[in-house]
C-alpha positions as a printed NumPy array, in Angstrom:
array([[-145.59 ,  167.977,   67.736],
       [-143.224,  165.18 ,   66.677],
       [-140.25 ,  167.064,   68.127],
       [-142.147,  167.864,   71.32 ],
       [-141.452,  171.579,   71.007],
       [-143.213,  173.975,   73.351],
       [-143.415,  177.753,   73.433],
       [-141.428,  179.837,   72.857],
       [-139.831,  177.37 ,   70.401],
       [-141.408,  176.776,   66.993],
       [-140.537,  175.417,   63.532],
       [-139.606,  178.376,   61.366],
       [-138.832,  176.528,   58.133],
       [-138.434,  173.052,   56.647],
       [-135.97 ,  172.204,   53.897],
       [-136.15 ,  168.863,   52.078],
       [-133.441,  167.977,   49.574],
       [-134.143,  164.717,   47.758],
       [-130.853,  164.699,   45.862],
       [-128.762,  165.07 ,   49.02 ],
       [-131.159,  162.824,   50.972],
       [-131.435,  165.392,   53.739],
       [-134.192,  166.999,   55.79 ],
       [-133.417,  170.3  ,   57.536],
       [-135.664,  171.641,   60.292],
       [-135.065,  175.26 ,   61.293],
       [-136.119,  176.13 ,   64.837],
       [-136.557,  179.623,   66.239],
       [-137.991,  181.285,   69.336],
       [-140.712,  183.924,   69.563],
       [-139.575,  187.524,   69.571],
       [-139.362,  189.042,   73.045],
       [-138.965,  185.669,   74.773],
       [-137.122,  185.425,   78.072],
       [-135.255,  182.376,   79.373],
       [-133.934,  181.096,   82.711],
       [-130.196,  181.395,   83.347],
       [-128.438,  178.145,   82.38 ],
       [-126.212,  178.349,   85.473],
       [-128.23 ,  179.63 ,   88.446],
       [-131.74 ,  179.13 ,   87.05 ],
       [-132.826,  182.735,   87.539],
       [-136.048,  183.179,   85.494],
       [-136.895,  185.761,   82.844],
       [-133.397,  186.684,   81.693],
       [-133.236,  188.875,   78.607],
       [-131.629,  187.585,   75.398],
       [-128.185,  189.104,   74.889],
       [-127.415,  187.581,   71.456],
       [-127.756,  184.288,   69.535],
       [-125.422,  181.587,   68.189],
       [-126.164,  179.294,   65.256],
       [-126.149,  175.594,   66.234],
       [-126.846,  172.347,   64.313],
       [-127.689,  168.847,   65.631],
       [-128.054,  165.495,   63.883],
       [-131.504,  164.036,   64.572],
       [-133.096,  160.624,   63.928],
       [-133.413,  159.816,   60.251],
       [-136.645,  160.645,   58.444],
       [-136.997,  157.282,   56.701],
       [-133.728,  157.   ,   54.732],
       [-133.054,  160.764,   54.877],
       [-130.598,  162.361,   57.291],
       [-132.307,  164.934,   59.489],
       [-130.714,  168.013,   61.01 ],
       [-132.073,  170.579,   63.449],
       [-130.824,  174.147,   63.044],
       [-131.434,  176.867,   65.586],
       [-130.176,  180.295,   66.574],
       [-129.658,  179.546,   70.246],
       [-130.076,  182.568,   72.532],
       [-127.519,  183.631,   75.114],
       [-128.983,  185.359,   78.129],
       [-127.463,  188.034,   80.347],
       [-127.657,  187.243,   84.049],
       [-126.633,  189.814,   86.698],
       [-124.927,  187.064,   88.689],
       [-123.525,  184.676,   86.051],
       [-122.939,  186.932,   83.055],
       [-123.71 ,  185.939,   79.456],
       [-124.555,  182.222,   79.172],
       [-126.005,  180.029,   76.422],
       [-129.555,  178.776,   77.004],
       [-130.157,  175.037,   77.472],
       [-132.262,  173.782,   74.58 ],
       [-134.775,  171.   ,   75.404],
       [-133.859,  168.713,   72.477],
       [-130.092,  168.323,   73.022],
       [-127.481,  168.34 ,   75.776],
       [-124.737,  170.922,   75.962],
       [-121.82 ,  170.632,   73.514],
       [-123.43 ,  167.707,   71.678],
       [-123.791,  167.483,   67.924],
       [-126.702,  165.04 ,   68.322],
       [-130.224,  165.458,   69.62 ],
       [-131.216,  163.573,   72.784],
       [-133.212,  161.04 ,   70.78 ],
       [-130.224,  160.4  ,   68.513],
       [-128.082,  159.933,   71.641],
       [-130.597,  157.37 ,   72.898],
       [-130.512,  155.434,   69.646],
       [-126.701,  155.312,   69.676],
       [-126.526,  154.057,   73.284],
       [-129.206,  151.414,   72.692],
       [-127.515,  150.132,   69.536],
       [-124.079,  150.104,   71.188],
       [-125.273,  147.61 ,   73.807],
       [-125.553,  144.943,   71.1  ],
       [-123.572,  146.315,   68.141],
       [-120.005,  147.422,   67.524],
       [-119.263,  151.131,   67.168],
       [-117.953,  150.456,   63.663],
       [-121.301,  148.945,   62.672],
       [-123.18 ,  151.917,   64.167],
       [-120.842,  154.325,   62.385],
       [-121.576,  152.656,   59.051],
       [-125.313,  152.492,   59.725],
       [-125.847,  156.153,   60.62 ],
       [-122.976,  157.463,   58.46 ],
       [-121.111,  159.283,   61.223],
       [-117.447,  159.177,   62.257],
       [-116.878,  156.725,   65.105],
       [-115.111,  159.397,   67.191],
       [-118.425,  161.27 ,   67.556],
       [-120.151,  158.048,   68.61 ],
       [-117.488,  157.281,   71.242],
       [-118.032,  160.774,   72.71 ],
       [-121.738,  160.05 ,   73.142],
       [-121.08 ,  156.684,   74.769],
       [-118.422,  158.139,   77.073],
       [-120.849,  160.817,   78.269],
       [-123.705,  158.428,   79.073],
       [-121.493,  155.781,   80.69 ],
       [-119.884,  158.443,   82.881],
       [-123.279,  159.903,   83.78 ],
       [-124.799,  156.49 ,   84.591],
       [-121.797,  155.494,   86.724],
       [-122.004,  158.761,   88.674],
       [-125.389,  157.567,   89.984],
       [-124.137,  154.122,   91.07 ],
       [-124.502,  153.118,   94.725],
       [-122.027,  150.546,   96.075],
       [-123.144,  150.722,   99.7  ],
       [-124.59 ,  147.198,   99.497],
       [-121.671,  145.624,   97.63 ],
       [-119.975,  143.197,  100.049],
       [-118.581,  140.424,   97.84 ],
       [-116.126,  141.377,   95.103],
       [-114.207,  139.425,   92.469],
       [-111.247,  140.765,   90.488],
       [-109.375,  139.484,   87.467],
       [-107.289,  140.994,   84.709],
       [-108.064,  140.791,   81.022],
       [-106.048,  141.845,   77.992],
       [-106.982,  144.689,   75.678],
       [-104.474,  143.631,   73.044],
       [-101.641,  141.212,   72.508],
       [ -98.723,  141.64 ,   74.859],
       [ -99.006,  143.071,   78.323],
       [-101.767,  145.628,   77.84 ],
       [-104.129,  144.715,   80.681],
       [-107.152,  146.119,   82.453],
       [-108.439,  144.905,   85.808],
       [-112.148,  144.118,   86.056],
       [-113.975,  144.232,   89.404],
       [-117.331,  142.483,   89.719],
       [-120.118,  142.563,   92.296],
       [-120.393,  138.776,   92.707],
       [-123.87 ,  138.951,   94.286],
       [-125.348,  140.76 ,   91.283],
       [-123.006,  139.578,   88.495],
       [-122.235,  143.088,   87.31 ],
       [-119.031,  144.953,   86.511],
       [-118.602,  147.812,   88.981],
       [-115.097,  149.047,   88.186],
       [-112.576,  148.765,   85.364],
       [-109.13 ,  150.333,   85.405],
       [-105.901,  150.196,   83.453],
       [-103.131,  147.954,   84.771],
       [-103.202,  145.144,   87.289],
       [-102.027,  144.364,   90.813],
       [-101.992,  146.543,   93.908],
       [-102.424,  149.81 ,   91.972],
       [-105.665,  148.419,   90.521],
       [-106.915,  147.609,   94.044],
       [-106.101,  151.181,   95.105],
       [-108.046,  152.499,   92.108],
       [-111.031,  150.314,   92.991],
       [-111.051,  151.477,   96.616],
       [-111.161,  155.142,   95.585],
       [-113.997,  154.484,   93.136],
       [-115.857,  152.238,   95.593],
       [-115.796,  154.904,   98.315],
       [-116.766,  157.601,   95.8  ],
       [-120.004,  155.64 ,   95.228],
       [-121.092,  155.445,   98.892],
       [-119.17 ,  152.257,   99.674],
       [-117.195,  151.739,  102.873],
       [-114.006,  149.676,  102.658],
       [-114.818,  147.905,  105.936],
       [-118.115,  146.666,  104.442],
       [-116.339,  144.425,  101.905],
       [-116.312,  141.033,  103.625],
       [-115.226,  138.788,  100.75 ],
       [-112.696,  139.233,   97.974],
       [-112.043,  136.596,   95.314],
       [-108.897,  136.758,   93.2  ],
       [-106.078,  134.677,   91.768],
       [-102.878,  134.088,   93.726],
       [-101.149,  137.219,   92.462],
       [ -98.976,  138.636,   95.298],
       [ -99.778,  142.178,   94.112],
       [-103.548,  141.548,   94.345],
       [-103.137,  139.959,   97.776],
       [-101.08 ,  142.822,   99.244],
       [-103.428,  145.406,   97.719],
       [-106.522,  143.749,   99.209],
       [-104.932,  143.25 ,  102.636],
       [-103.856,  146.901,  102.869],
       [-107.096,  148.436,  101.528],
       [-109.843,  146.046,  102.685],
       [-108.902,  144.844,  106.164],
       [-112.227,  143.089,  106.85 ],
       [-112.257,  141.143,  103.588],
       [-111.585,  137.409,  103.7  ],
       [-109.585,  136.536,  100.588],
       [-110.777,  133.468,   98.709],
       [-108.459,  132.209,   96.023],
       [-110.304,  131.427,   92.859],
       [-110.646,  127.673,   92.372],
       [-110.381,  128.035,   88.591],
       [-106.887,  129.494,   88.961],
       [-105.913,  126.829,   91.507],
       [-107.044,  124.051,   89.18 ],
       [-105.277,  125.781,   86.292],
       [-102.012,  125.505,   88.256],
       [-102.711,  121.822,   88.858],
       [-103.461,  121.246,   85.171],
       [-100.181,  122.91 ,   84.248],
       [ -98.372,  120.559,   86.644],
       [-100.035,  117.508,   85.066],
       [ -99.096,  118.716,   81.587],
       [ -95.492,  119.324,   82.65 ],
       [ -95.275,  115.753,   83.982],
       [ -96.679,  114.513,   80.662],
       [ -94.152,  116.538,   78.666],
       [ -91.241,  115.143,   80.663],
       [ -92.509,  111.561,   80.401],
       [ -93.364,  111.915,   76.732],
       [ -89.652,  112.325,   75.936],
       [ -89.187,  108.568,   76.419],
       [ -92.742,  107.307,   75.935],
       [ -94.216,  108.024,   72.498],
       [ -97.685,  106.808,   73.521],
       [ -98.192,  110.126,   75.375],
       [ -97.847,  112.235,   72.237],
       [-101.023,  114.113,   71.224],
       [-102.767,  113.18 ,   74.492],
       [-102.53 ,  116.577,   76.186],
       [-106.251,  117.38 ,   76.235],
       [-107.18 ,  113.946,   77.542],
       [-105.323,  114.728,   80.796],
       [-106.556,  118.336,   80.993],
       [-110.237,  117.516,   80.562],
       [-112.459,  116.364,   83.398],
       [-113.578,  112.708,   82.984],
       [-117.204,  113.639,   82.317],
       [-116.146,  115.871,   79.399],
       [-114.166,  113.221,   77.529],
       [-115.446,  111.829,   74.257],
       [-115.969,  108.074,   74.004],
       [-112.753,  107.735,   72.015],
       [-110.782,  109.778,   74.568],
       [-112.271,  107.776,   77.437],
       [-111.065,  104.498,   75.884],
       [-107.623,  105.969,   75.21 ],
       [-107.381,  107.229,   78.802],
       [-108.277,  103.771,   80.09 ],
       [-105.501,  102.122,   78.072],
       [-102.983,  104.797,   79.157],
       [-103.849,  104.358,   82.833],
       [-103.14 ,  100.611,   82.523],
       [ -99.541,  101.525,   81.723],
       [ -98.906,  102.868,   85.265],
       [ -97.583,  106.172,   83.961],
       [ -96.3  ,  109.083,   86.062],
       [ -98.757,  111.253,   84.143],
       [-101.588,  108.992,   85.279],
       [-100.484,  109.447,   88.888],
       [-100.426,  113.238,   88.474],
       [-103.884,  113.056,   86.876],
       [-105.283,  111.156,   89.878],
       [-103.819,  113.77 ,   92.238],
       [-105.53 ,  116.46 ,   90.169],
       [-108.906,  114.692,   90.355],
       [-108.478,  114.329,   94.104],
       [-107.894,  118.092,   94.435],
       [-110.987,  118.73 ,   92.322],
       [-113.098,  116.806,   94.856],
       [-111.972,  119.204,   97.598],
       [-114.165,  121.99 ,   96.203],
       [-117.323,  119.953,   96.853],
       [-116.703,  119.729,  100.613],
       [-118.856,  121.956,  102.828],
       [-117.631,  121.111,  106.335],
       [-114.591,  123.301,  107.251],
       [-113.048,  120.675,  109.598],
       [-113.441,  117.881,  107.054],
       [-112.14 ,  120.136,  104.279],
       [-108.98 ,  121.012,  106.212],
       [-108.33 ,  117.36 ,  107.041],
       [-108.893,  116.366,  103.401],
       [-106.543,  119.067,  102.076],
       [-103.812,  118.042,  104.54 ],
       [-103.988,  114.434,  103.314],
       [-103.993,  115.61 ,   99.723],
       [-100.922,  117.783,  100.408],
       [ -99.06 ,  114.83 ,  101.962],
       [ -99.862,  112.667,   98.925],
       [ -98.853,  115.375,   96.436],
       [ -95.569,  116.237,   98.158],
       [ -94.605,  112.552,   98.399],
       [ -95.463,  111.825,   94.752],
       [ -91.866,  112.254,   93.531],
       [ -93.279,  114.376,   90.707],
       [ -91.467,  117.735,   90.773],
       [ -94.179,  119.827,   89.015],
       [ -96.873,  118.386,   91.329],
       [ -94.729,  119.013,   94.434],
       [ -94.124,  122.618,   93.343],
       [ -97.876,  123.2  ,   92.856],
       [ -98.675,  121.574,   96.226],
       [ -96.235,  123.923,   97.962],
       [ -97.803,  126.886,   96.174],
       [-101.182,  125.763,   97.525],
       [ -99.661,  125.401,  101.007],
       [ -98.431,  128.993,  100.914],
       [-102.006,  130.122,  100.099],
       [-103.655,  127.676,  102.494],
       [-106.102,  129.992,  104.296],
       [-107.394,  131.625,  101.136],
       [-108.097,  128.243,   99.567],
       [-109.835,  126.913,  102.675],
       [-111.939,  130.099,  102.81 ],
       [-113.852,  128.762,   99.81 ],
       [-115.589,  126.239,  102.075],
       [-117.146,  129.126,  104.032],
       [-117.615,  131.787,  101.365],
       [-118.475,  129.501,   98.389],
       [-117.398,  132.3  ,   96.066],
       [-115.219,  131.997,   93.006],
       [-114.538,  133.904,   89.843],
       [-116.787,  131.704,   87.745],
       [-118.986,  134.748,   87.142],
       [-115.909,  136.763,   86.252],
       [-114.64 ,  134.055,   83.913],
       [-117.973,  134.221,   82.083],
       [-117.79 ,  138.013,   81.966],
       [-114.211,  137.803,   80.724],
       [-115.3  ,  135.553,   77.853],
       [-117.973,  138.133,   76.9  ],
       [-115.336,  140.894,   77.054],
       [-113.051,  138.942,   74.732],
       [-115.971,  138.265,   72.39 ],
       [-116.717,  142.003,   72.264],
       [-113.028,  142.696,   71.614],
       [-112.901,  140.146,   68.797],
       [-116.1  ,  141.38 ,   67.148],
       [-114.741,  144.941,   67.252],
       [-111.362,  143.71 ,   65.967],
       [-109.662,  145.459,   68.849],
       [-109.863,  149.003,   70.216],
       [-107.775,  152.033,   69.37 ],
       [-107.555,  153.059,   73.023],
       [-107.912,  151.539,   76.464],
       [-110.535,  154.191,   77.253],
       [-112.818,  152.877,   74.5  ],
       [-112.254,  149.309,   75.697],
       [-113.301,  150.279,   79.239],
       [-116.37 ,  152.147,   77.944],
       [-117.435,  149.004,   76.062],
       [-117.074,  146.821,   79.178],
       [-119.248,  149.167,   81.244],
       [-121.759,  149.519,   78.423],
       [-122.265,  145.796,   77.871],
       [-121.627,  144.337,   81.35 ],
       [-122.083,  147.145,   83.878],
       [-125.89 ,  146.82 ,   84.036],
       [-126.02 ,  150.609,   84.112],
       [-129.224,  152.621,   84.318],
       [-128.78 ,  155.12 ,   81.489],
       [-132.114,  156.92 ,   82.05 ],
       [-132.261,  157.707,   78.347],
       [-134.575,  160.403,   76.977],
       [-137.575,  159.127,   75.036]])
């Protein structure tokens, strides 16, 4: 009853070994039983022969539990000799369905290493279970209503080992992850998007950084998508310009040493001590202070909601920045000019990769807690598992 077995299956024998901390349940089928063909479903196929199979089941208290069964193979006139599908496990799995469920549920909040230690199984077997259920859940995904997409790359390991993460910005869920970055990642996403009932022309908004490869990939694959450049990346460029000005000025002004984070932080995030120090530095009429003011002015742009006013504001900001006589600021302003339309699109779309930045931080946290991944495949599985909001439809 606990296993949910129905005729013709029954428990033939039970073995309980206290010393080995193991419970063995031996399952058999009634003599003369017939089974449907595992391929075509034809009923009442005769048993041709049997094969011994073993599955790891949920623990009985602290004791490992195994199911053993001589699984029949039926002879079908159309399909030949095929192994019967047993109701307690999926094909080619060394775990029962309930054990699969436990592994998937634990993996959504635990590392595979922790699960491996808890259930005393090799992590390779656990990764196989997770790969199966992630793949199965993703096969049932429907992207027909996904219209607003964000993309960013994240590192699997130190160096240049990257994966690109695509997010449905309306539902804050990861919908595609692939190895690499740039235009080839966009091509990969398009194929996967269309394989899940999505139409490329239905994507109306795409948010990304100012990577030329991302831009060309989006323009060639998603013709109806308005590209919005992520404001976090734009402000990151501006922060880098401010810091470069500080570095150059610091060479002949020692008061700027150890003040980097004062200029990079927004005013409201400064501590009381930093706020006082910033005030005294600004009284010195520094070039860094001028660059900082230009940065704060650009930050105010993102709050504008009228497209005409926003364009006028950005033009005035550009004139100020390019006439600042600060080379790093001028370079950043010209970069913004070359991506003008995509930046102005923010006023209409109001989308950014803030959701993706949050997801990226969760990805990095998962990577750190796992102390890295042996393969990119396992890294991608983890991202889908924790952030894909997948419907696993687990057996109970």
